[in-house]
DRENDRENPA-976073 format. One record per atom (N, C-alpha, C): x, y negated, z negated; residue in three letters. Coordinates in steps of 0.001 Angstrom, whole numbers, plus 524288, in hexadecimal, padded with zeros to 5 digits. Layout:
<atoms>
XYZALA;...
</atoms>
This chain:
<atoms>
74CD6D42B9C4981MET;7502ED3F3CC4C94MET;7540ED3C8DC48F0MET;758FFD3CCCC4A51THR;75CEFD3A3CC471BTHR;7609BD371AC4A94THR;76292D32E7C486AGLY;76686D2FD9C4B17GLY;764C6D2D42C5013GLY;75FCBD2BE7C5088LEU;75DEAD2965C554ALEU;75F7CD23A8C5577LEU;7609BD219BC5A1APRO;7616CD1BF5C5A9BPRO;75C1CD1936C5A91PRO;75B31D15FBC568ELEU;75646D131CC5619LEU;75759D0D46C5695LEU;754F7D0AD1C5A62PHE;75552D0525C5B1DPHE;7504CD02C2C58F6PHE;750DDCFF33C554DVAL;74C57CFD2EC5271VAL;74BE2CF751C533CVAL;74758CF599C54F2ASP;7462ACF012C5590ASP;74601CED72C5033ASP;7465CCE83FC502CALA;74665CE559C4B3BALA;7414ACE258C4A57ALA;7407DCDE17C4D4BASP;73BFACDAACC4C6DASP;736D9CDD8BC4D50ASP;73384CDD68C4960ASP;72E52CDFCBC496BASP;72E7BCE5BDC49ABASP;73321CE7F1C48FBTHR;733B5CED8AC481DTHR;735C3CEE77C429ETHR;739D5CEB7DC411DLEU;73BFECEBE1C3BD6LEU;739DBCE7A4C3838LEU;7390DCE305C3A55TRP;7371DCDEA8C3732TRP;7334BCDB61C3A59TRP;72FFFCD880C3783GLU;72C40CD50BC3A10GLU;72F28CD096C3CC3GLU;72D5BCCF2DC4165ASN;72FFCCCB0CC4449ASN;72C2FCC7AFC4762ASN;7296BCCA04C4B0EASN;7264FCC6D2C4E9EASN;721F7CC3D7C4BE4ASN;71FF0CC5F5C47A4VAL;71BBFCC337C44E5VAL;71D8DCBDD9C4316VAL;72295CBD44C41D5PHE;724A7CB835C402EPHE;72513CB473C44CEPHE;72660CB688C4963PHE;72682CB348C4E15PHE;720F9CB19FC4FA2PHE;71D2FCB50EC4EC9GLU;717CCCB39AC4FEBGLU;71604CAF30C4C51GLU;71767CAF86C4763CYS;71615CAB53C43BACYS;718D2CA642C4542CYS;71DBBCA6C0C4702ALA;720A9CA21EC48A8ALA;71E17C9F9BC4D68ALA;71C43CA2CBC510FPHE;71996CA096C559FPHE;71488C9DDFC5403PHE;711B8CA027C5061ASP;70CE8C9DA7C4E86ASP;70E15C984EC4C20ASP;71265C97F3C4935ARG;71405C92DCC470FARG;71502C8EF8C4B73ARG;717B6C90CBC4F61PHE;71901C8D74C53DBPHE;71416C8B9AC56ABPHE;71080C8F3FC57CAALA;70BBFC8DD6C5AA0ALA;7087AC89F8C577BALA;70854C8AB6C5255GLY;70578C870CC4F09GLY;707F2C81ABC4F08GLY;70D19C8188C4F07TYR;70FE9C7C8CC4F1FTYR;70F32C79CFC545FTYR;70F66C7CD3C58A1LEU;70EBAC7A9DC5DD7LEU;70954C781EC5E6ALEU;70559C7AE1C5C72ALA;6FFFAC78D7C5C6CALA;6FE5FC76C6C61C1ALA;6FEDDC7A14C65B5HIS;6FD85C787CC6B05HIS;6F7AAC775AC6B69HIS;6F64BC735EC6E61SER;6F0DDC719EC6E8FSER;6ED47C751DC71C7SER;6EF7EC7817C756ATHR;6EC3DC7B63C78C6THR;6ED9DC8129C7892THR;6F277C8278C773CLEU;6F416C87ECC76FDLEU;6F359C8A16C717FLEU;6F0C4C8E94C710CASP;6F086C912BC6C05ASP;6F596C943AC6B2DASP;6F5F0C9703C66CFALA;6FAC5C99D7C6593ALA;6FC1AC9DCFC69D0ALA;6F814CA058C6C02ALA;6F90DCA435C7021ALA;6FB39CA199C7509ALA;6F949C9CEDC7639GLY;6FB40C9A17C7ABFGLY;700D3C985AC7A0EGLY;70211C968CC7557VAL;7076FC950DC7423VAL;70AF4C99D9C7470VAL;708FAC9E3EC7286ARG;70C12CA308C728BARG;70D42CA4D1C7821ARG;70986CA42AC7B96ALA;70A6CCA5A9C810AALA;70ED1CA26DC8371ALA;70EDCC9D5EC823EGLU;71317C9A01C842AGLU;7184BC9B9AC81C4GLU;7183DC9CD3C7CCDPHE;71D04C9E6AC7A11PHE;71F09CA39EC7C2BPHE;71B75CA737C7D59ASP;71D0ECAC4CC7F71ASP;72000CABADC8496ASP;71E4CCA81CC87D8GLU;720F7CA736C8CD4GLU;72688CA555C8BEAGLU;7272BCA1E8C8816ILE;72C61C9FF0C86CCILE;72FCBCA451C84ADILE;72DA2CA766C8125GLU;730A3CABB8C7EEAGLU;7321ECAFB7C8311GLU;72E94CB0CDC869BHIS;72F9BCB4BBC8A9FHIS;73472CB34FC8DCFHIS;73514CAE4FC8EE7VAL;7399DCAC7CC91E4VAL;73E73CAC1CC8E67VAL;73DE9CA981C89FDASN;74277CA853C86BDASN;744C3CAD10C8407ASN;74184CB0E4C82A8ASN;7439BCB57AC7FFAASN;7475DCB87EC8373ASN;7467BCB85DC8886ARG;74A20CBAF2C8C1EARG;74F57CB813C8C49ARG;74F1BCB2F3C8B89LEU;753E0CAFD2C8BCCLEU;756C6CAFB5C8699LEU;753E1CAEF2C8263HIS;75648CADE3C7D4CHIS;755A3CB246C7951HIS;7524BCB615C7A67GLY;75173CBA34C769FGLY;74D36CB8D0C72AFGLY;74D86CBB53C6E22TYR;74955CBB03C6A49TYR;74B68CB8B7C6528TYR;74818CB8AAC6136GLY;749B8CB6C2C5C1EGLY;74760CB17EC5AC8GLY;74828CAFD7C55F4SER;745B8CAB1DC53E8SER;74791CA62DC56B1SER;74C8DCA5D4C57CDLYS;74E97CA122C5A5FLYS;74C48CA084C5FD5LYS;74BFBCA4D2C62AFASN;749CBCA48BC67E7ASN;743E5CA39FC67B6ASN;74153CA5C5C63D1PHE;73BC1CA4C1C630BPHE;73ADCC9EEDC6230PHE;73E20C9C84C5EEBALA;73D9FC96E8C5DE4ALA;73EBDC93BAC62CCALA;742A0C955DC65E1ARG;743B1C92B2C6AD4ARG;73EE0C92D9C6E56ARG;73C4CC975AC6E7DASN;7379FC97E2C71B0ASN;7332AC9483C6FA5ASN;732BAC9427C6A7DLEU;72EB7C90C2C6834LEU;72F9AC8B10C69BALEU;73474C8960C699BLYS;7359FC83F5C6B05LYS;7344AC82EEC70BCLYS;7358FC869EC7414GLN;73451C85F3C799AGLN;72E66C85C5C7A66GLN;72BA4C891BC7795CYS;725F3C892EC77F1CYS;723A6C8412C75E5CYS;725DAC821DC71A5PHE;723EEC7D2DC6F73PHE;724A0C78BEC7357PHE;7292EC788DC75BCGLU;72A2DC7465C798DGLU;7266EC74CBC7E34GLU;72501C7986C7FA3LYS;7217BC7A4BC8414LYS;71BDFC78CAC82C0LYS;71A26C7A0AC7DF6LEU;7149DC7975C7CABLEU;71355C74B3C794FLEU;7174BC7274C76D8CYS;7163BC6E15C7347CYS;713A9C6993C7641CYS;70F92C6770C7405GLN;70C95C6343C769BGLN;70E42C5DDAC74C6GLN;7130FC5DA5C72E9ARG;71584C58BBC7155ARG;71B63C5983C71C6ARG;71E6AC555EC71A0PRO;72419C5618C71CAPRO;7260BC5951C6D21PRO;72926C5D45C6E2CALA;72B56C6077C69F5ALA;72FA6C5D78C6736ALA;72FD7C5DEEC6205GLY;733B2C5B1AC5EF2GLY;736F5C5EA5C5B8CGLY;73A89C5C59C58ABGLU;73E14C5F55C554DGLU;73B1CC6276C5138GLU;736E3C6036C4F2AALA;733E0C62F7C4B22ALA;7317AC67F9C4D4BALA;73002C67DAC5237ASP;72DB1C6C78C549CASP;731B4C70E7C54FDASP;7365CC6F93C56C0PHE;73A63C7392C573DPHE;73C64C7551C51E3PHE;73C36C71D4C4E0FALA;73DAAC7352C48C0ALA;739CAC774CC4697ALA;734C7C769CC47F0PHE;730CFC7A63C463EPHE;731F8C7FC6C4880PHE;73379C7FF9C4D73ILE;734B7C8501C4FE5ILE;739BDC873CC4D9DILE;73D7BC83E4C4C60ASP;74239C85BDC49C6ASP;740EAC883BC447EASP;73D0DC861AC41D7GLU;73B5EC8852C3CCDGLU;738FDC8DB9C3D99GLU;73606C8E58C41CBILE;733DFC937CC430FILE;7384BC9768C43EEILE;73C3DC95C9C46EBGLU;740BBC9935C47DFGLU;7436FC9AB4C42C6GLU;74446C96E2C3F64HIS;746D4C97E7C3A5BHIS;743B7C9BD7C3730HIS;73E9AC9B29C3700ASP;73B58C9EB1C33F0ASP;73B7ECA43AC3616ASP;73BADCA4CCC3B3BLEU;73C0DCA9FDC3D8CLEU;74147CAC93C3C46LEU;7456BCA985C3CA6LEU;74A9ECABA6C3BADLEU;74B65CAD57C360ALEU;74895CAAE6C3280HIS;74969CABF4C2CF1HIS;744BCCAE87C2A4DHIS;74132CB09FC2D71HIS;73C9CCB324C2B24HIS;73E48CB80AC282DHIS;73C26CB8EEC2375PRO;73D7BCBDB4C208FPRO;73C3BCC292C23C5PRO;73F87CC673C235AMET;73EAECCB4FC262FMET;73A3CCCE5DC23A6MET;736F3CD0B0C26DEGLU;732AFCD402C2505GLU;73322CD941C27CBGLU;7356ACDD0CC250FLEU;73602CE23CC2761LEU;730A9CE4C6C281DLEU;73024CE7A0C2C56ILE;72B6DCEAACC2D31ILE;72B7ACEF50C2976ILE;726EBCF0B9C279CGLU;7266FCF4B9C2387GLU;7292FCF9CFC2512GLU;72C48CFBD0C2174GLY;72ED0D00DBC2224GLY;733DCD00C8C2536GLY;7358CCFC2AC2706VAL;73A26CFBE5C2A5FVAL;73F16CFD92C278FVAL;74020CFB55C22FCASP;74520CFC83C206DASP;7458DD0244C1EEBASP;74160D0491C1CCCGLU;74190D0A12C1B52GLU;7422FD0D98C201FGLU;73F9BD0C1DC245DTHR;73FE8D0F4CC291ATHR;74545D0EEFC2BA4THR;7478DD0A47C2BB7LEU;74CD5D09BFC2DDELEU;750C7D0CCEC2AA3LEU;75019D0CE4C2578ALA;75395D0FEFC2222ALA;75345D15BFC2391ALA;74E95D1797C2484TYR;74DC8D1D07C261BTYR;7505CD1E15C2B63TYR;74F6CD1AA3C2F2ELEU;75183D1B71C3476LEU;7576FD1AF4C349DLEU;7598CD1762C3183ASN;75F2BD1676C316CASN;7623FD1B51C2FF1ASN;7600FD1E8EC2CB1GLU;762C0D2344C2AF0GLU;762B2D2791C2F0CGLU;75F60D26FCC32FEARG;75E8FD2B37C36C2ARG;7600BD29DBC3C5AARG;7600ED24CFC3D9CHIS;760B6D2334C4304HIS;7644ED1E74C436DHIS;765C5D1D2CC4842HIS;7691AD18A1C4941HIS;76598D140BC4AC0HIS;76553D1016C4757LEU;761B8D0BBCC480FLEU;76476D06FAC4A5ALEU;7623DD04E5C4E85THR;7640ED0005C50DBTHR;75F9ACFC17C50CATHR;7607CCF78BC4E86LEU;75CAECF358C4EECLEU;75D17CF112C5469LEU;758C3CF0DCC5724CYS;758B1CEEF7C5C82CYS;754ACCEA9DC5CEFCYS;75686CE5C4C5D24THR;75305CE14BC5D13THR;754BACDD38C610BTHR;750F9CDA41C6302LYS;7524ACD5E3C666BLYS;75165CD0D8C6368LYS;75428CCCB7C6511GLY;753A0CC7BAC6264GLY;758E0CC508C61E5GLY;758E1CC0C5C5EEBALA;75DAFCBDE1C5DF8ALA;76111CC107C5A2DALA;765DACC271C5BAEPRO;7690ACC5DAC585EPRO;769A1CC3EDC52C4PRO;76ADBCBEE7C5218GLU;76BA5CBCE4C4CCBGLU;766B0CBD66C498DGLU;76243CBC26C4BDDGLU;75D53CBC73C4909GLU;75BE6CC215C47B5GLU;75C99CC595C4B66GLN;75B31CCB0BC4A73GLN;75EBCCCD88C465DGLN;763B5CCC3CC4685ARG;76741CCE5DC428EARG;765F3CCC2CC3D2BARG;76472CC73AC3CF2ALA;762F0CC4E5C37F4ALA;75E11CC789C35CBALA;75A4ACC8B3C3927LYS;7558ACCB5BC3759LYS;756CECD0DAC3561LYS;75A3ACD38DC3837LEU;75BB8CD8C4C367ALEU;75E51CD889C3128LEU;761CACD4C0C306EGLU;7647ACD42CC2B6AGLU;76092CD305C2713GLU;75CF1CCF6DC2808ARG;7591FCCDF6C240CARG;7553DCD252C22F0ARG;75498CD5CFC26BBSER;750D5CDA12C2603SER;752BDCDE2AC2226SER;757E5CDE76C216DGLY;75A0ECE27DC1E07GLY;75A7ECE7D3C20A7GLY;759CDCE80AC25C6LEU;759B9CED06C2891LEU;75ED4CEE3DC2B61LEU;762A1CEAC9C2B0ATHR;76773CEB5CC2E13THR;769F6CF0B6C2D63THR;76A40CF298C289BGLY;76D03CF76EC2781GLY;76A9ACFC4DC29D8GLY;765D5CFBF6C2BB3PHE;7634FD008CC2DF8PHE;764E1D017AC33A7PHE;7675FCFDA3C361EPHE;76887CFE0AC3BACPHE;76E58CFEF8C3C95PHE;76F74D027EC4033HIS;774D1D03A3C419EHIS;776E3CFFD7C45B5HIS;7734DCFD4FC486DHIS;774D6CF9BBC4C9FHIS;7706ACF5D6C4D7FHIS;771CBCF13CC4F89VAL;76DECCED2BC50A7VAL;76EA5CEB4DC5642VAL;76A66CEB36C5936GLU;76A5ACE929C5E8CGLU;766A7CE47EC5EB3GLU;768BECDFCBC5FB4ILE;7657FCDB25C605DILE;7663BCD946C65F1ILE;761FCCD955C68F1VAL;76260CD853C6E8BVAL;75EA6CD3EFC701AVAL;75F96CD1B5C74ABLYS;75C39CCD8BC76A8LYS;75701CCFB7C7874LYS;7571ECD465C7ACAGLU;75256CD6C5C7CBFGLU;752ADCDCADC7C2AGLU;74E46CDF25C7B46LYS;74E12CE4D6C7ACALYS;74B45CE6F2C7FA3LYS;74E5ACE93AC831EASP;74C3ACEB04C8815ASP;74E4ECF073C894EASP;74CE3CF274C8DD4VAL;74E76CF7C0C8F52VAL;75464CF846C8F63VAL;75718CF455C9166ALA;75CCFCF498C91ADALA;75F39CF528C8C43ALA;75D0FCF25EC8869LEU;75F0ECF2D7C8311LEU;75E7DCF86BC8119LEU;759DACFAA7C81C6TYR;758F0CFFE2C7FB0TYR;75BF2D040BC82B7TYR;75CF9D030EC87A3GLN;7605CD06A6C8A89GLN;765D6D0698C883DGLN;767ABD01F8C86D3ARG;76CDAD0191C846BARG;76CE6D041FC7F0DARG;768FFD02E8C7BDDLEU;768DCD050EC768FLEU;76830D0AF8C7696LEU;7653DD0CE5C7A5AGLY;7641ED127BC7A74GLY;767DED15B9C7DA3GLY;76BC8D1330C7FEBALA;76F8BD1612C8323ALA;77231D1A5CC7FF1ALA;771DBD1F29C81D2GLY;77441D2390C7F16GLY;77169D251FC7A28GLY;76CAAD230FC795CLYS;769A4D243FC74A0LYS;76425D25F8C762FLYS;76390D2AA1C782APRO;75E82D2C60C7A2EPRO;75A4BD2CCCC7601PRO;75BCAD2CE1C710AGLN;757F4D2D54C6CD0GLN;756E3D2810C6A2BGLN;75869D23C8C6CAEALA;757B9D1E9BC6A50ALA;751F9D1CFBC6A35ALA;75092D1A0FC660ATRP;74B49D180BC6550TRP;74B7BD1230C6467TRP;7476ED0F78C6648MET;74693D09F7C6503MET;741A5D0995C61C0MET;741EED0676C5D90VAL;73D89D05C3C59FAVAL;73C1BCFFFEC59D6VAL;73732CFEACC5ADBGLY;735C9CF92AC5AA9GLY;73001CF82AC5B63GLY;72E9DCF331C5B1CASN;72926CF184C5B72ASN;727B4CEF0DC60A3ASN;72B98CEDB3C63D1SER;72A91CEACFC68A2SER;72A6FCEE63C6D67SER;725F1CEEDBC7000PRO;725D7CF1E9C74C9PRO;7299FCEFE1C78E8PRO;729E6CEAB8C798ELYS;72D0BCE86DC7DB1LYS;732E5CE8FCC7CC2LYS;7349DCE86AC77E3SER;73A3BCE864C76CCSER;73C44CED6FC746ASER;73906CF030C7184ASP;73AE3CF4C9C6EAFASP;7396CCF9F0C7146ASP;7349ECFA50C7317ILE;7328DCFF66C74A8ILE;73317D0079C7A7AILE;730B9CFD43C7DB6ASN;73095CFE6AC8351ASN;735F5CFE82C85E9ASN;73968CFAB5C84D5PRO;73E95CFB11C874CPRO;741D1CFF9AC853FPRO;7411FD00F8C8047ALA;743FED0575C7E28ALA;74243D0A80C80D4ALA;73D2AD0B28C8174LEU;73B32D0FCEC842ALEU;73D13D0FE5C89D4LEU;73D0CD0B5CC8C60ALA;73ECDD0B11C91D1ALA;74489D0C7FC9259ALA;74788D0B95C8E2DALA;74D1CD0CD5C8E42ALA;74E32D1281C8CB4ALA;74A10D1564C8B5DGLY;74ABDD1ADEC8A0BGLY;74B0FD1C12C8445GLY;74AB3D1813C80E7LEU;74AB2D18EFC7B4ALEU;7454CD1AB6C7984LEU;74517D1D0CC74F3SER;74021D1DECC7252SER;73EDCD190DC6F22SER;739EED1864C6D9AALA;73871D139EC6ADBALA;73428D14AAC66DDALA;73477D11D5C6292VAL;7304ED11C8C5EA3VAL;72DF3D0C5CC5E98VAL;72900D0C0DC5FD3TYR;72623D0719C6005TYR;7231ED0660C5AF9TYR;7242AD01F0C584BILE;72172D00B1C536FILE;71E95CFB86C544EILE;719B3CFBA3C55F7PRO;716E1CF6C6C5706PRO;716B9CF33DC5243PRO;716FECEE27C533FHIS;716B7CEA36C4F21HIS;71269CE65FC508CHIS;70F4BCE4F0C4CBAALA;70AC6CE18FC4DB4ALA;70C53CDC42C4FD5ALA;71124CDA81C4EA9HIS;712C9CD545C503FHIS;71745CD560C5430HIS;717AECD9A1C5738THR;71B9CCD9B7C5B5ATHR;71ABCCD50BC5EF6THR;71EF3CD255C6045TRP;71EBFCCDBFC63B1TRP;71BDBCCF24C68B0TRP;71812CCBECC6A38HIS;714BFCCD4CC6EB0HIS;717CBCCDA6C73CCHIS;71C46CCB00C7436LEU;71F75CCB7CC78EELEU;72275CD0A5C7922LEU;7221CCD3BCC74F5GLU;7248ECD8E6C74D0GLU;72095CDD3AC75CBGLU;71BB1CDBD3C76B2HIS;7179FCDFBCC7784HIS;71804CE22EC7CF7HIS;7179FCE73CC7D31GLU;7170DCEA49C81FDGLU;71453CEF5CC8084GLU;7121FCF1F7C8451ASP;71016CF734C835AASP;714ABCFAEFC82A1ASP;71408CFEC2C7F40VAL;717F6D02E0C7EB3VAL;715B6D07E3C80F7VAL;71909D0B50C82F0PRO;71723D101BC8577PRO;715B5D144FC8177PRO;71131D13A5C7F08HIS;70F65D178FC7B38HIS;70F34D1CE3C7DE5HIS;71118D20C5C7B28GLY;71169D25FDC7D66GLY;716A9D272EC7FD7GLY;71A14D2340C801CHIS;71F5ED2422C8229HIS;7222AD2817C7EB0HIS;724E4D2BCAC811FGLU;72753D3003C7E2AGLU;72B94D2E23C7A75GLU;72DB5D2970C7B6FLYS;731DED2771C780DLYS;72FFFD2308C747DLYS;72AEDD223BC741DLEU;728CDD1DFDC70E4LEU;725D5D2028C6C3ALEU;72721D1E08C67A3VAL;72441D1F31C62D4VAL;721FBD1A0EC60D5VAL;71D15D1A15C5F52VAL;71A86D156FC5D31VAL;7190FD1682C5787VAL;71AC0D1312C5406ILE;7195DD1388C4E7EILE;71731D0E57C4C9FILE;7147FD0E60C4839ASP;711D8D09A6C4675ASP;714D5D068CC4262ASP;71917D08ABC4055ARG;71C2ED05BFC3C8AARG;721BBD07E7C3C59ARG;72559D0487C3AD2PHE;72AE8D05C4C3B10PHE;72C49D0A88C37CCPHE;72A08D0B05C3340GLU;72B88D0F4CC2FC0GLU;72A4ED14AAC31FFGLU;72706D1501C35EFARG;725D6D19FCC3852ARG;72A3BD1BF0C3BD9ARG;72E5FD18C7C3C78LEU;732F9D1AB6C3F46LEU;73544D1F71C3C90LEU;73462D1FFDC378DARG;73651D248CC34B8ARG;733AFD298EC368CARG;72F06D2917C38D7GLU;72C51D2DA1C3AFFGLU;72E66D2EF5C4075GLU;7307ED2B0AC4323VAL;73279D2BCBC487AVAL;7380DD2DDDC4866VAL;73B3CD2BB8C44D1PHE;740C1D2D15C44A5PHE;74253D2FD0C3F9APHE;
</atoms>
């Protein structure tokens, strides 16, 4: 196979991402120190807020911090003050400036794929933040095009795959990368990640004729 259009996810496919948000939430839950809700209970309340707000505002560190503030105001058992919001602002700052941690084998594999296929980075999130992460990752030169979108759904993949019957989507998220791409008629490579955001979990159609499942990014060299 040569010259295939390959759309490649970013967060938790090319570099570690959600694990840092999980650590940030743990910091928040510890700071909140609710008297009756454990971390799982706080997380359930936070998930409800994210489910609504992500549709309105999208994703990324700034929106995550906005959701934390809303959750704090809802659950705090005392009047919220400036110090509380400053603590959440610090969480946002740390997320925005966290050192990049590439997943093993990514740079060598992208170099291999770049010579053979047309690579498009396809990621959702805040455009400025995602472009900054791509720049800091050192991977910019491997991609011929970058798509940063608010949501990754069937309509997106129909647009990306229009006139490209051999197009593939590569990613770790069943909800955003795999299932909508397959529904749009693209082929897909699913690379499960231990820390995929739980709101991105869905079953994937194992055995689907257009789905390939591999256990690590560097094995893309065996697929393409």
